[in-house]
C-alpha positions in Angstrom: -5.8 6.2 -10.3 -4.7 9.8 -9.7 -2.1 8.5 -7.1 -0.2 6.2 -9.4 3.3 4.9 -10.3 3.5 6.2 -13.9 5.9 9.1 -13.5 8.4 7.4 -11.2 8.2 4.2 -13.2 9.2 6.1 -16.3 12.1 7.6 -14.4 13.1 4.1 -13.2 13.1 2.8 -16.8 15.4 5.7 -17.8 18.0 4.8 -15.1 16.7 6.1 -11.8 17.0 3.6 -9.0 13.7 2.5 -7.3 14.1 2.0 -3.6 12.1 -0.4 -1.3 9.3 -1.1 -3.8 7.8 -3.9 -1.6 7.3 -1.6 1.4 3.6 -0.8 2.0 1.6 0.7 4.8 -1.6 -0.9 6.1 -4.5 0.9 7.8 -6.5 -1.3 10.2 -9.8 0.5 10.6 -11.5 0.8 7.2 -15.1 0.3 6.3 -15.2 -3.2 4.6 -16.2 -3.7 1.0 -19.8 -4.5 0.3 -19.1 -6.6 -2.8 -16.6 -7.7 -5.4 -16.8 -4.6 -7.5 -16.0 -2.0 -4.8 -12.5 -0.8 -5.5 -11.7 1.2 -2.4 -12.3 1.0 1.3 -13.0 4.2 3.3 -10.5 4.9 6.0 -11.7 5.6 9.5 -9.6 7.3 12.1 -7.4 5.0 14.2 -8.5 7.1 17.2 -11.6 4.8 17.3 -9.4 2.1 18.8 -8.9 4.2 21.9 -12.4 3.2 23.1 -13.7 0.6 20.7 -13.2 -3.1 21.5 -12.4 -5.4 18.6 -13.8 -8.9 18.5 -15.2 -11.8 16.4 -17.5 -14.7 17.4 -15.6 -17.6 18.9 -17.5 -20.0 16.7 -16.9 -19.4 13.0 -20.5 -20.6 12.2 -22.1 -18.2 14.6 -24.5 -16.1 12.5 -26.3 -14.3 15.3 -26.5 -10.5 15.4 -23.7 -9.0 17.6 -26.1 -8.1 20.4 -27.3 -11.7 20.6 -23.7 -13.0 21.2 -22.9 -12.9 24.9 -19.4 -12.0 26.1 -18.5 -15.7 26.7 -19.0 -16.4 23.0 -16.9 -13.4 21.8 -13.2 -13.5 21.0 -11.5 -10.2 21.9 -8.5 -11.5 20.0 -6.2 -8.5 20.4 -6.9 -8.1 24.1 -6.3 -11.8 24.6 -3.2 -12.0 22.6 -1.6 -8.7 23.6 -2.8 -8.0 27.2 -0.3 -5.1 27.6 -1.5 -3.1 24.6 -4.9 -4.7 23.7 -6.7 -2.9 21.0 -3.9 -0.3 20.8 -1.2 -2.5 19.3 0.5 -0.9 16.2 -1.5 -0.8 13.0 0.5 -3.6 11.3 -0.1 -6.0 14.2 -3.8 -5.1 14.5 -4.3 -5.4 10.7 -2.5 -8.7 10.4 -4.5 -10.3 13.3 -7.8 -9.0 11.9 -7.1 -10.5 8.5 -6.0 -13.7 10.1 -9.3 -14.0 11.9 -11.2 -13.5 8.6 -8.9 -16.0 6.8 -9.8 -18.5 9.6 -13.5 -18.1 8.7 -14.4 -16.0 11.7 -15.1 -12.8 9.8 -18.5 -11.1 10.1 -20.9 -9.5 7.7 -22.1 -10.7 4.4 -18.6 -11.0 2.8 -16.9 -12.4 6.0 -14.2 -9.7 5.5 -14.8 -7.7 8.6 -14.4 -7.8 12.4 -16.4 -5.9 15.0 -15.3 -2.6 16.5 -17.7 -2.3 19.4 -18.4 0.9 21.5 -21.1 -0.7 23.8 -18.8 -0.8 26.8 -17.4 2.7 26.3 -21.0 4.1 26.0 -22.0 2.3 29.2 -18.9 3.6 30.9 -18.7 7.2 29.7 -22.2 7.9 28.3 -23.3 8.5 24.7 -22.8 12.2 24.9 -19.1 11.9 25.8 -18.5 9.3 23.1 -20.2 11.6 20.6 -17.9 14.5 21.6 -14.9 12.3 20.7 -16.1 10.4 17.6 -19.4 12.0 16.5 -18.2 13.0 13.0 -16.7 9.5 12.4 -19.9 7.8 13.6 -21.9 10.0 11.3 -19.7 9.2 8.4 -19.9 5.5 9.1 -23.7 5.6 9.3 -24.0 7.5 6.0 -21.9 4.9 4.2 -23.2 1.7 5.8 -26.7 2.6 7.0 -25.9 1.3 10.5 -25.9 3.4 13.7 -22.6 2.6 15.5 -24.1 3.9 18.8 -26.4 0.9 18.6 -24.7 -1.6 16.3 -21.0 -2.4 16.4 -19.0 -1.0 13.5 -17.5 -3.5 11.1 -13.9 -2.8 10.0 -11.2 -4.5 7.9 -7.6 -3.6 7.1 -6.7 -2.0 3.8 -3.6 -0.9 1.9 -2.9 2.7 2.9 0.0 3.6 0.6 3.2 2.4 -0.9 6.3 3.5 0.9 8.8 2.8 -1.9 9.9 5.4 -4.4 12.8 6.8 -6.4 16.1 6.7 -4.5 17.4 10.1 -3.8 20.5 11.5 -2.1 20.5 14.3 0.5 20.1 16.8 -2.3 17.0 15.0 -3.5 18.7 14.0 -6.7 18.1 10.6 -8.2 20.8 8.4 -9.8 20.0 10.2 -13.1 22.1 13.4 -13.0 19.8 16.5 -12.9 16.7 14.5 -12.2 15.4 15.5 -8.7 12.4 13.8 -7.0 10.5 15.6 -4.2 7.7 14.6 -1.8 5.7 11.5 -2.6 7.9 10.6 -5.6 10.9 9.7 -3.5 11.5 7.1 -0.8 13.2 9.2 1.8 11.2 10.4 4.8 7.9 8.6 4.5 8.3 6.9 1.2 6.2 7.5 -1.8 3.2 7.7 0.4 -0.5 8.4 0.0 -1.1 9.7 3.6 -2.3 13.3 3.6 -0.4 14.6 6.6 2.8 12.8 5.9 2.8 13.7 2.2 2.2 17.3 3.2 5.1 17.3 5.7 7.5 15.7 3.2 6.4 18.0 0.4 6.9 21.1 2.6 10.3 19.8 3.9 11.5 19.0 0.4 10.0 22.0 -1.3 10.8 24.7 1.3 14.0 23.7 3.0 16.0 21.5 0.6 15.3 21.8 -3.1 15.7 25.7 -3.4 19.3 25.3 -2.3 20.3 22.0 -3.8 18.8 22.5 -7.3 20.2 26.1 -7.3 23.6 24.7 -6.6 23.2 22.2 -9.4 22.2 24.8 -11.9 25.1 27.1 -10.8 27.7 24.4 -11.2 26.4 22.5 -14.3 26.6 23.5 -18.0 23.3 22.8 -19.6 22.9 22.8 -23.4 19.7 24.1 -25.0 17.3 21.3 -25.8 14.4 21.6 -28.3 11.8 19.2 -29.6 14.1 18.4 -32.5 16.4 16.4 -30.2 16.6 12.7 -31.0 15.6 11.7 -27.5 12.4 13.9 -27.7 11.5 12.3 -31.0 12.1 8.8 -29.6 9.8 9.6 -26.7 7.0 10.8 -28.9 7.4 7.7 -31.1 7.3 5.5 -28.0 4.1 7.1 -26.7 2.4 6.9 -30.0 3.3 3.3 -30.5 2.1 2.4 -27.0 -1.2 4.3 -27.5 -1.8 2.6 -30.9 -1.1 -0.8 -29.4 -3.5 -0.4 -26.6 -6.3 0.8 -28.9 -5.7 -1.9 -31.5 -5.8 -5.0 -29.2 -9.7 -5.0 -29.0 -9.8 -8.0 -26.6 -12.5 -9.3 -24.3 -11.3 -8.2 -20.8 -11.8 -4.7 -19.4 -9.0 -2.7 -17.8 -10.9 -2.7 -14.5 -10.9 -6.5 -14.6 -7.1 -6.7 -15.0 -6.7 -4.0 -12.3 -8.9 -5.9 -9.8 -7.1 -9.2 -10.4 -3.7 -7.6 -9.9 -4.8 -5.9 -6.7 -6.1 -9.2 -5.4 -2.9 -11.1 -6.1 -0.7 -8.4 -4.4 -3.1 -8.2 -1.4 -3.1 -12.0 -0.9 0.6 -12.7 -1.5 2.6 -9.5 -1.1 0.5 -7.8 1.6 0.7 -8.0 5.4 1.8 -11.6 5.5 4.2 -13.2 2.9 6.0 -16.4 2.3 8.3 -17.5 -0.5 5.9 -19.9 -2.1 3.2 -17.3 -2.2 5.5 -14.7 -3.6 6.7 -17.0 -6.4 3.1 -17.8 -7.2 2.3 -14.1 -7.3 5.3 -13.5 -9.6 4.0 -16.1 -12.1 0.4 -14.9 -11.9 1.5 -11.2 -12.5 3.7 -12.2 -15.5 0.8 -14.2 -16.9 -1.6 -11.4 -16.3 0.7 -8.9 -18.0 1.1 -11.1 -21.0 -2.7 -11.5 -21.3 -3.2 -7.7 -20.8 -1.2 -6.9 -24.0 -3.2 -9.6 -25.9 -6.7 -9.4 -24.6 -7.5 -6.0 -23.1 -10.3 -3.9 -24.6 -9.9 -0.1 -24.7 -12.8 1.8 -26.2 -12.6 5.2 -27.9 -9.8 6.8 -29.9 -6.5 8.6 -29.3 -8.1 11.9 -30.5 -10.8 12.0 -27.8 -10.5 12.9 -24.1 -10.2 9.2 -23.5 -10.1 8.3 -19.8 -10.4 4.6 -20.7 -7.1 4.9 -22.6 -5.5 6.8 -19.6 -6.7 4.0 -17.2 -5.2 1.3 -19.5 -1.9 3.1 -19.4 -2.0 3.3 -15.6 -2.8 -0.4 -15.2 -0.1 -1.4 -17.7 2.4 0.5 -15.4 0.9 -1.1 -12.3 1.5 -4.5 -13.7 5.2 -3.7 -14.2 5.4 -2.2 -10.7 3.7 -5.2 -9.2 6.4 -7.4 -10.6 9.1 -5.2 -9.1 7.3 -5.3 -5.7 7.6 -9.1 -5.8 11.3 -9.1 -6.8 12.0 -6.8 -3.8 9.9 -8.9 -1.4 11.7 -12.1 -2.4 15.1 -10.5 -1.8 14.2 -9.3 1.8 14.5 -12.5 3.8 13.3 -11.1 7.1 10.2 -9.6 8.7 10.3 -5.8 8.8 7.5 -3.9 10.4 4.2 -4.7 8.6 6.2 -6.7 6.0 5.7 -10.0 7.8 7.5 -12.9 6.2 6.1 -16.1 7.7 9.5 -17.8 7.6 11.0 -15.2 9.9 9.0 -14.9 13.1 9.7 -15.1 16.8 8.4 -17.8 19.1 5.5 -15.5 19.8 4.7 -15.3 16.1 5.8 -11.7 15.7 8.0 -10.1 13.1 11.6 -11.2 13.4 14.1 -8.7 12.0 17.6 -9.4 10.7 19.5 -6.2 11.2 22.8 -7.8 10.6 21.9 -8.7 7.0 19.0 -6.5 6.0 19.5 -3.1 7.7 19.7 -1.4 4.3 17.7 0.3 1.6 17.2 -2.0 -1.4 17.6 0.1 -4.6 16.8 -1.5 -7.9 18.2 -0.6 -11.3 16.2 -1.3 -14.5 17.9 -3.9 -16.7 15.4 -4.2 -19.5 12.0 -5.6 -20.2 11.6 -9.1 -18.8 15.1 -9.0 -17.2 15.6 -9.1 -13.4 16.6 -5.7 -12.2 20.1 -5.1 -10.7 20.2 -4.9 -6.9 22.0 -2.1 -5.1 22.3 -1.8 -1.3 22.5 1.4 0.8 23.5 0.5 4.4 21.5 2.2 7.1 23.5 3.5 10.1 21.8 4.4 13.3 23.8 6.6 15.7 21.2 7.6 18.3 18.7 4.8 18.2 19.3 1.3 19.4 17.6 -1.3 17.1 15.6 -3.7 19.2 13.1 -6.6 18.6 9.5 -5.5 19.1 7.2 -7.2 21.5 3.6 -6.2 22.5 2.8 -9.1 24.8 
């Protein structure tokens, strides 16, 4: 909830273009959910894949504990499918294949939403002490959360959404399409996108904050006449009225579904239909589901408390209302990109080896969307990408 779309969505609705909203990043080694009501998955370092072997039972109805399943009954699916890279394939490939195994009914654990990450062979090869030097803190974290000792029992992992990569479009001065509105770090789409990854967010924040904005915003101030604005300005009064109206609306609905319930359903729809693997039918279904969910939200959500209190329920409701709008924009962007691009795998565009098939001739561009009004499809703008020192090639990890 604290890493949310609200600020940049407000800017988008005031005229700032939103770039690449359907681009997301997936993390393949997360601790799986333990039930329907768990909202987040704990990220485990991908370094674990250096020594851990990923597998599922060959037989989907095999309920034996992992140590009772012999090697002949195990499917080391990444090693079998990608012999050159094995368990070290890129995160989008590892994630998509893990989810595929679970969707086929071969997932492990109580929910069936997990695959094994097994260190048995590494411990036999290098010894427990050596493995502990490399991963001891991660093993300890895993055991604290799950109660299982990964030195003795294989870890269970599952992919999760890591961060959204889209954000406000900015030029090289970090200014959006709204004159005078600059967007730095996680808010823009430029270096890593509007990301939620600590190291990348730090890097982009430092680059934008130290090396770009002091010069570009200074130049803007020096060359622009700015009139004095007070809270008596009509735009200020309109904004206050809009916020009050929205607040009163949320508190007055008094429906039967909680904000968390809507949030959970929205997340499920986007994960299933606009996640690692997409197709047009699924995206169109998701679009309809999100529109229906949004309509129901404004008729049937329940928000306790009042506007005069420190009301976190009210804040959460506002966040989810924005997520519903952003979810719709994600689907619009995903439908427009008729190719497979990195972890954004469109099932209609794949190679003979079932890998992502790019279309650099038609889609080597940034998709920037302009708000056209509530319920109206946004306007599409294209910024062509030009690569001078890198040759664009089709990926293969066989």
